[in-house]
N, C-alpha and C positions, 0 to 999 in steps of 0.2 A: 421698530418690535416686529414686525412680521417676518422681517429678513432672518433675525435671529431664531424665532420660532421655526423657521423653514430647515435652518442649520440644525437644530437640536432634533428636528423630525428624521433629517436625513442620517445624522450620526447615529440614532437610535437604532434605523432601520438597517445600517451597516453593520452594526454590531449583531444585532440579531441573526442576518444572513450568513456572517461570517463565522457564527457559534460551532457550525461541524467542522472548520478549520481550528477550533482550538481544542480538538481531543487530546486527551493525554499522549498518544503514541505519534512517535516522529515518523516520519519516512524511512529513515534509517534503523530505528528499532523495529519496524515491520519486515523490513529486508531481513535484519537478523533472525527475526522468529521463521521466516520462511525458510531460508538458508539452514536453520536447526532442524525445521520438521523433513525437508528435503533429505539431509543428510542422515537422520535417523531410519528413513523407510528403505534405501537401498545402499550398496556398496558402489560409490561413487570417487572418481578420480577428481573431478573439479564441478564447482558450483558457481556459476556466475551471474549475475544479474545483468540485465539488458535496460541500464539506467534510462535509456529513450524511451522506452516503453512502459516505464512504470505510470499508471495511472491514479488519481486520486479522487474518490468522490465523499460525498458528505457521510457515508457509512462505512466504505471500506477504500483499502489500497489493495490494485492488484499490479503484481508484477510478472515479468517474465523472466523466465531462467534457462541458461544454458547449460545443461548438464552433460558432463562427458562421464559414461560407464566404466566400468572395470575392463571391460572388452574393448575399449578405445570406440565404440559408437558413440554416438551423440543424439540428444533428445533436447526438447524444448519442453519446458511447461511452467504451466500458469498458477499462480498463488495468491489467493485472497485472503486478505488480513482485515478481520473486521476492528474496526475502529472503536467500536462502544466497549466490546468486551477483550478488547487486545488480544485475540486469539485469531489462529489460522483458520480460516473456515472453510477452505480447500484447496486441493494441489491436485490439479488433472493436468493431461497433455496438450498442451496447445494444438491449435489446427492449422 
């Protein structure tokens, strides 16, 4: 009986701790939100996400984008998506 109770407690705890991961927005959806937000701010030739640099927390996704401007200069931007509101909360140059 004690073994079953322990398993139930562990299962319940893991479900509660995984709750932020159950947010509605996916990593890909957040990336698409960022791409559209970045594209409407400036005239760009290309916008590419650095998939290896994507980070997820309980509250947000953080993406690193490599952008190529119309004059062929390039830059890196950090885009943060709020997972609860499903909106882009910031776009700023990467350091």
